[in-house]
N, C-alpha and C positions, 0 to 999 in steps of 0.2 A: 504493500500500500504506500510505502514511502517513496517508491520509485515512480509512481504516477505523477503526472503534471497536469493540473495542480494537485498537490497532496491534499487528500481529504482527511484533515486532522481530526474531525469528529469521529470518523470510522476507526482511525488508528486508536484514538482515546478509548472508544468502546471496547475494542479488542484488548487493549492493555488493562482496562478495568476488570475484565473477566479473568485475564491471566493473573492479575494481582490477587483477586479473591481465591482462585484455585491454588496459587502458590502459598498464600497465607494459611490456607486450610491444611496444608501438609507441612507447615513449618519451614518453608523455603524462603527465609527472610533475606538472603542475598539477592534472590530474584525479585522479591518485593521492593527492595531498595532501588534496584536498577529500573524497575517499572515506575516507581515514584519519580526518579530523576527524569526519565523520559517523558512522563506526563507533565512535569514542570516545563520542559522544553517545548512540548506541544502547545502549551498556553502561550508561549512566545512566538509560535508559528515559525520555528527555525528548523528547516529540514536538514541542513548540514549538521547541526549539533545533534539532532535526533538520530541521524545515521551513525554518528560516532558512539552515541550511547547505546544504540541498538546492537552494535557489535559487542559491547560489554555484556549486554543483556543476553545475547546468544551464548556467550561463553559461560555465564552463570547457569543458563538453562541446560547447556550440555553437561556441566558438572552435576547438576541435579539429576538429569536423565541417567547418567552413568551410575550414580548412587542408588537411584530407584531400581534400575535394572539389576544391580548386584543384590539389593535387598530382596527383590522378587525371586531371584534365583535361589538365594538362601532359604527363603520361605518354601519354595517348591521342593528343595532338597530335604528340608525338615519334615514336610508333609509326607514325602516318599519314605523317609526313614521311620515314620510312625506307623505306616500301613501294616507292616508285618506283625507288629505287636498288637494290633487291633484285630477283631474278628473272632477269636476264641474257639477255634478248633475246626476245622475242615469242612464244612458244608458249603462254603462259598457264599452263604447267605449273609453272614455277618450280622449287622444291626437290624436287618429287615426281618429276621426270623423271630417268631414268637417263642420264647423259651418254654412256655408251658405246653404248647400244642405241637411244636415242631413245624408249623406252617408260617408262611409269611404274613406279617401284619399289614393292615392297610392304612 
């Protein structure tokens, strides 16, 4: 959106507002800080400064993305490690089986 001429600052600001909320909700405060800087520059309607700040925002977003991907991979591995200990004995039914009747519960 910053590459279009003229720059539609209102659209950029709306997108940044959503990114700020999403980032804050997961504790990504470095991203939030860069979004706030960029939103301040948008008020000044200065595309050159916005582009420079956008580059820093992309860097912080890439760092966050890498951390989130590593976290999700660890979570997936932890869930996979827990599966063999769950289930309780060979019928393949696991938690869906009613222990009193030997049939699946609904």
